[in-house]
A tleap script that builds the chain and sets N, CA, C and O, in Angstrom:
source leaprc.protein.ff14SB
mol = sequence {
  NMET ASP ALA ASP ASP PHE LEU PRO ARG ARG
  GLY ASP SER ASP ALA LEU ALA LEU LEU ALA
  LYS GLN ASP LEU ASP PRO PHE SER VAL SER
  GLU LEU GLU GLU ARG ILE ALA ILE LEU THR
  ALA GLU ILE GLU ARG THR LYS GLN LYS ILE
  PHE LYS ALA VAL ASN HIE LYS THR SER ALA
  ASP ALA LEU PHE LYS CLYS
}
set mol.1.N position { 0.848 -1.175 0.000 }
set mol.1.CA position { 0.000 0.000 0.000 }
set mol.1.C position { 0.893 1.238 0.000 }
set mol.1.O position { 1.807 1.360 0.815 }
set mol.2.N position { 0.614 2.149 -0.924 }
set mol.2.CA position { 1.359 3.403 -1.008 }
set mol.2.C position { 0.780 4.435 -0.041 }
set mol.2.O position { -0.369 4.330 0.387 }
set mol.3.N position { 1.585 5.412 0.286 }
set mol.3.CA position { 1.094 6.520 1.113 }
set mol.3.C position { -0.022 7.264 0.386 }
set mol.3.O position { -0.921 7.819 1.017 }
set mol.4.N position { 0.044 7.270 -0.963 }
set mol.4.CA position { -0.995 7.937 -1.754 }
set mol.4.C position { -2.368 7.305 -1.570 }
set mol.4.O position { -3.386 7.953 -1.812 }
set mol.5.N position { -2.405 6.040 -1.141 }
set mol.5.CA position { -3.675 5.363 -0.946 }
set mol.5.C position { -4.517 6.008 0.146 }
set mol.5.O position { -5.727 5.793 0.205 }
set mol.6.N position { -3.892 6.789 1.002 }
set mol.6.CA position { -4.611 7.446 2.081 }
set mol.6.C position { -5.168 8.812 1.668 }
set mol.6.O position { -5.948 9.418 2.403 }
set mol.7.N position { -4.765 9.286 0.499 }
set mol.7.CA position { -5.248 10.575 0.014 }
set mol.7.C position { -6.610 10.415 -0.633 }
set mol.7.O position { -6.890 9.381 -1.241 }
set mol.8.N position { -7.465 11.428 -0.511 }
set mol.8.CA position { -8.768 11.335 -1.171 }
set mol.8.C position { -8.596 11.340 -2.684 }
set mol.8.O position { -7.704 12.012 -3.202 }
set mol.9.N position { -9.430 10.608 -3.388 }
set mol.9.CA position { -9.330 10.522 -4.835 }
set mol.9.C position { -10.057 11.684 -5.510 }
set mol.9.O position { -9.606 12.171 -6.547 }
set mol.10.N position { -11.147 12.123 -4.951 }
set mol.10.CA position { -11.942 13.196 -5.544 }
set mol.10.C position { -12.562 14.038 -4.433 }
set mol.10.O position { -12.443 13.721 -3.249 }
set mol.11.N position { -13.221 15.107 -4.838 }
set mol.11.CA position { -13.947 15.898 -3.868 }
set mol.11.C position { -13.389 17.292 -3.710 }
set mol.11.O position { -12.525 17.727 -4.472 }
set mol.12.N position { -13.894 17.979 -2.717 }
set mol.12.CA position { -13.495 19.363 -2.474 }
set mol.12.C position { -12.016 19.494 -2.138 }
set mol.12.O position { -11.419 20.540 -2.393 }
set mol.13.N position { -11.424 18.469 -1.581 }
set mol.13.CA position { -10.016 18.536 -1.207 }
set mol.13.C position { -9.114 17.974 -2.305 }
set mol.13.O position { -7.942 17.688 -2.062 }
set mol.14.N position { -9.650 17.818 -3.492 }
set mol.14.CA position { -8.878 17.284 -4.608 }
set mol.14.C position { -7.628 18.140 -4.823 }
set mol.14.O position { -7.724 19.339 -5.081 }
set mol.15.N position { -6.470 17.517 -4.715 }
set mol.15.CA position { -5.199 18.238 -4.825 }
set mol.15.C position { -5.046 18.924 -6.175 }
set mol.15.O position { -4.489 20.019 -6.250 }
set mol.16.N position { -5.531 18.299 -7.236 }
set mol.16.CA position { -5.420 18.913 -8.561 }
set mol.16.C position { -6.260 20.183 -8.663 }
set mol.16.O position { -5.827 21.172 -9.254 }
set mol.17.N position { -7.443 20.153 -8.095 }
set mol.17.CA position { -8.302 21.336 -8.124 }
set mol.17.C position { -7.672 22.477 -7.326 }
set mol.17.O position { -7.702 23.633 -7.748 }
set mol.18.N position { -7.106 22.140 -6.180 }
set mol.18.CA position { -6.441 23.156 -5.364 }
set mol.18.C position { -5.219 23.718 -6.086 }
set mol.18.O position { -4.963 24.922 -6.042 }
set mol.19.N position { -4.480 22.854 -6.739 }
set mol.19.CA position { -3.293 23.272 -7.480 }
set mol.19.C position { -3.675 24.220 -8.619 }
set mol.19.O position { -3.002 25.224 -8.854 }
set mol.20.N position { -4.750 23.896 -9.314 }
set mol.20.CA position { -5.193 24.720 -10.440 }
set mol.20.C position { -5.683 26.105 -9.990 }
set mol.20.O position { -5.629 27.066 -10.757 }
set mol.21.N position { -6.153 26.197 -8.765 }
set mol.21.CA position { -6.667 27.462 -8.241 }
set mol.21.C position { -5.587 28.330 -7.602 }
set mol.21.O position { -5.816 29.505 -7.312 }
set mol.22.N position { -4.423 27.752 -7.387 }
set mol.22.CA position { -3.363 28.471 -6.675 }
set mol.22.C position { -2.888 29.689 -7.465 }
set mol.22.O position { -2.654 29.600 -8.670 }
set mol.23.N position { -2.749 30.812 -6.789 }
set mol.23.CA position { -2.254 32.049 -7.394 }
set mol.23.C position { -0.769 31.892 -7.694 }
set mol.23.O position { 0.021 31.587 -6.801 }
set mol.24.N position { -0.393 32.099 -8.947 }
set mol.24.CA position { 1.003 31.922 -9.351 }
set mol.24.C position { 1.827 33.207 -9.232 }
set mol.24.O position { 3.048 33.173 -9.382 }
set mol.25.N position { 1.179 34.318 -8.967 }
set mol.25.CA position { 1.884 35.601 -8.902 }
set mol.25.C position { 3.028 35.646 -7.880 }
set mol.25.O position { 4.061 36.253 -8.164 }
set mol.26.N position { 2.880 35.033 -6.714 }
set mol.26.CA position { 3.964 35.127 -5.726 }
set mol.26.C position { 5.218 34.314 -6.080 }
set mol.26.O position { 6.254 34.486 -5.439 }
set mol.27.N position { 5.147 33.455 -7.063 }
set mol.27.CA position { 6.265 32.571 -7.378 }
set mol.27.C position { 7.289 33.257 -8.273 }
set mol.27.O position { 6.940 34.060 -9.139 }
set mol.28.N position { 8.557 32.927 -8.050 }
set mol.28.CA position { 9.631 33.420 -8.906 }
set mol.28.C position { 9.684 32.569 -10.178 }
set mol.28.O position { 9.041 31.522 -10.263 }
set mol.29.N position { 10.445 33.024 -11.148 }
set mol.29.CA position { 10.599 32.281 -12.394 }
set mol.29.C position { 11.182 30.898 -12.108 }
set mol.29.O position { 10.708 29.905 -12.662 }
set mol.30.N position { 12.188 30.819 -11.264 }
set mol.30.CA position { 12.795 29.515 -10.965 }
set mol.30.C position { 11.800 28.594 -10.258 }
set mol.30.O position { 11.787 27.390 -10.511 }
set mol.31.N position { 10.976 29.143 -9.385 }
set mol.31.CA position { 9.958 28.336 -8.715 }
set mol.31.C position { 8.920 27.839 -9.715 }
set mol.31.O position { 8.452 26.705 -9.616 }
set mol.32.N position { 8.562 28.681 -10.669 }
set mol.32.CA position { 7.610 28.269 -11.698 }
set mol.32.C position { 8.203 27.197 -12.601 }
set mol.32.O position { 7.508 26.263 -12.999 }
set mol.33.N position { 9.489 27.329 -12.928 }
set mol.33.CA position { 10.157 26.308 -13.732 }
set mol.33.C position { 10.224 24.979 -12.991 }
set mol.33.O position { 10.043 23.918 -13.589 }
set mol.34.N position { 10.481 25.038 -11.698 }
set mol.34.CA position { 10.500 23.828 -10.880 }
set mol.34.C position { 9.109 23.197 -10.846 }
set mol.34.O position { 8.967 21.977 -10.928 }
set mol.35.N position { 8.103 24.032 -10.727 }
set mol.35.CA position { 6.716 23.552 -10.727 }
set mol.35.C position { 6.398 22.836 -12.039 }
set mol.35.O position { 5.778 21.773 -12.037 }
set mol.36.N position { 6.824 23.423 -13.156 }
set mol.36.CA position { 6.602 22.806 -14.466 }
set mol.36.C position { 7.302 21.452 -14.534 }
set mol.36.O position { 6.724 20.488 -15.037 }
set mol.37.N position { 8.522 21.363 -14.042 }
set mol.37.CA position { 9.269 20.101 -14.057 }
set mol.37.C position { 8.539 19.029 -13.242 }
set mol.37.O position { 8.437 17.878 -13.668 }
set mol.38.N position { 8.040 19.410 -12.086 }
set mol.38.CA position { 7.323 18.465 -11.232 }
set mol.38.C position { 6.024 18.020 -11.900 }
set mol.38.O position { 5.693 16.834 -11.895 }
set mol.39.N position { 5.297 18.963 -12.469 }
set mol.39.CA position { 4.041 18.625 -13.139 }
set mol.39.C position { 4.286 17.766 -14.374 }
set mol.39.O position { 3.513 16.851 -14.657 }
set mol.40.N position { 5.352 18.053 -15.106 }
set mol.40.CA position { 5.700 17.254 -16.278 }
set mol.40.C position { 6.015 15.812 -15.867 }
set mol.40.O position { 5.597 14.867 -16.537 }
set mol.41.N position { 6.744 15.648 -14.778 }
set mol.41.CA position { 7.053 14.311 -14.268 }
set mol.41.C position { 5.772 13.590 -13.851 }
set mol.41.O position { 5.638 12.387 -14.074 }
set mol.42.N position { 4.846 14.306 -13.258 }
set mol.42.CA position { 3.583 13.704 -12.838 }
set mol.42.C position { 2.745 13.309 -14.052 }
set mol.42.O position { 2.087 12.269 -14.035 }
set mol.43.N position { 2.762 14.114 -15.085 }
set mol.43.CA position { 2.061 13.771 -16.325 }
set mol.43.C position { 2.648 12.485 -16.911 }
set mol.43.O position { 1.902 11.603 -17.336 }
set mol.44.N position { 3.954 12.377 -16.936 }
set mol.44.CA position { 4.604 11.168 -17.468 }
set mol.44.C position { 4.254 9.952 -16.624 }
set mol.44.O position { 3.998 8.879 -17.169 }
set mol.45.N position { 4.237 10.099 -15.320 }
set mol.45.CA position { 3.871 8.994 -14.425 }
set mol.45.C position { 2.437 8.543 -14.682 }
set mol.45.O position { 2.146 7.347 -14.673 }
set mol.46.N position { 1.542 9.503 -14.911 }
set mol.46.CA position { 0.151 9.203 -15.187 }
set mol.46.C position { 0.001 8.496 -16.530 }
set mol.46.O position { -0.772 7.546 -16.649 }
set mol.47.N position { 0.742 8.957 -17.546 }
set mol.47.CA position { 0.709 8.308 -18.854 }
set mol.47.C position { 1.193 6.867 -18.761 }
set mol.47.O position { 0.630 5.981 -19.404 }
set mol.48.N position { 2.234 6.624 -17.962 }
set mol.48.CA position { 2.743 5.268 -17.785 }
set mol.48.C position { 1.700 4.376 -17.117 }
set mol.48.O position { 1.565 3.204 -17.470 }
set mol.49.N position { 0.976 4.920 -16.168 }
set mol.49.CA position { -0.083 4.161 -15.491 }
set mol.49.C position { -1.182 3.807 -16.470 }
set mol.49.O position { -1.675 2.679 -16.464 }
set mol.50.N position { -1.574 4.748 -17.311 }
set mol.50.CA position { -2.588 4.484 -18.331 }
set mol.50.C position { -2.096 3.390 -19.273 }
set mol.50.O position { -2.840 2.460 -19.585 }
set mol.51.N position { -0.846 3.495 -19.728 }
set mol.51.CA position { -0.282 2.502 -20.640 }
set mol.51.C position { -0.313 1.108 -20.010 }
set mol.51.O position { -0.709 0.139 -20.659 }
set mol.52.N position { 0.102 1.011 -18.756 }
set mol.52.CA position { 0.109 -0.284 -18.073 }
set mol.52.C position { -1.311 -0.832 -17.920 }
set mol.52.O position { -1.538 -2.030 -18.091 }
set mol.53.N position { -2.257 0.037 -17.600 }
set mol.53.CA position { -3.640 -0.407 -17.424 }
set mol.53.C position { -4.222 -0.913 -18.742 }
set mol.53.O position { -4.888 -1.948 -18.772 }
set mol.54.N position { -3.974 -0.191 -19.820 }
set mol.54.CA position { -4.477 -0.602 -21.130 }
set mol.54.C position { -3.803 -1.896 -21.563 }
set mol.54.O position { -4.465 -2.796 -22.080 }
set mol.55.N position { -2.490 -1.999 -21.356 }
set mol.55.CA position { -1.753 -3.195 -21.735 }
set mol.55.C position { -2.236 -4.402 -20.921 }
set mol.55.O position { -2.374 -5.501 -21.459 }
set mol.56.N position { -2.488 -4.196 -19.643 }
set mol.56.CA position { -2.972 -5.274 -18.778 }
set mol.56.C position { -4.347 -5.752 -19.251 }
set mol.56.O position { -4.605 -6.954 -19.312 }
set mol.57.N position { -5.216 -4.816 -19.579 }
set mol.57.CA position { -6.559 -5.168 -20.043 }
set mol.57.C position { -6.483 -5.921 -21.363 }
set mol.57.O position { -7.196 -6.905 -21.559 }
set mol.58.N position { -5.622 -5.464 -22.273 }
set mol.58.CA position { -5.464 -6.131 -23.553 }
set mol.58.C position { -4.959 -7.563 -23.362 }
set mol.58.O position { -5.429 -8.488 -24.026 }
set mol.59.N position { -4.011 -7.734 -22.462 }
set mol.59.CA position { -3.480 -9.073 -22.167 }
set mol.59.C position { -4.551 -9.985 -21.578 }
set mol.59.O position { -4.651 -11.156 -21.945 }
set mol.60.N position { -5.338 -9.449 -20.676 }
set mol.60.CA position { -6.418 -10.227 -20.053 }
set mol.60.C position { -7.468 -10.591 -21.092 }
set mol.60.O position { -7.935 -11.729 -21.125 }
set mol.61.N position { -7.841 -9.647 -21.934 }
set mol.61.CA position { -8.814 -9.925 -22.990 }
set mol.61.C position { -8.318 -11.022 -23.915 }
set mol.61.O position { -9.074 -11.921 -24.282 }
set mol.62.N position { -7.050 -10.948 -24.293 }
set mol.62.CA position { -6.475 -11.959 -25.178 }
set mol.62.C position { -6.465 -13.326 -24.502 }
set mol.62.O position { -6.729 -14.335 -25.155 }
set mol.63.N position { -6.170 -13.376 -23.233 }
set mol.63.CA position { -6.113 -14.634 -22.494 }
set mol.63.C position { -7.485 -15.301 -22.439 }
set mol.63.O position { -7.597 -16.508 -22.649 }
set mol.64.N position { -8.507 -14.534 -22.163 }
set mol.64.CA position { -9.842 -15.097 -21.986 }
set mol.64.C position { -10.584 -15.324 -23.293 }
set mol.64.O position { -11.630 -15.974 -23.292 }
set mol.65.N position { -10.079 -14.813 -24.405 }
set mol.65.CA position { -10.722 -15.046 -25.699 }
set mol.65.C position { -10.287 -16.370 -26.313 }
set mol.65.O position { -10.883 -16.832 -27.285 }
set mol.66.N position { -9.246 -16.982 -25.747 }
set mol.66.CA position { -8.759 -18.260 -26.305 }
set mol.66.C position { -9.630 -19.408 -25.903 }
set mol.66.O position { -9.364 -20.548 -26.285 }
savepdb mol mol.pdb
quit
């Protein structure tokens, strides 16, 4: 079990919604660049999860169609 399993998946406390609402004006250019790097890494992690889920489903479908 990951620590992320304890975080809410949806709702008013949704981290993505809070992140999207955050005022970016107080951040410096370097802080914004760091934020972009972190978000880009998270996007890649999410894409990998989607790929694995689709690949797993395709493998399962192929197994049960035989």
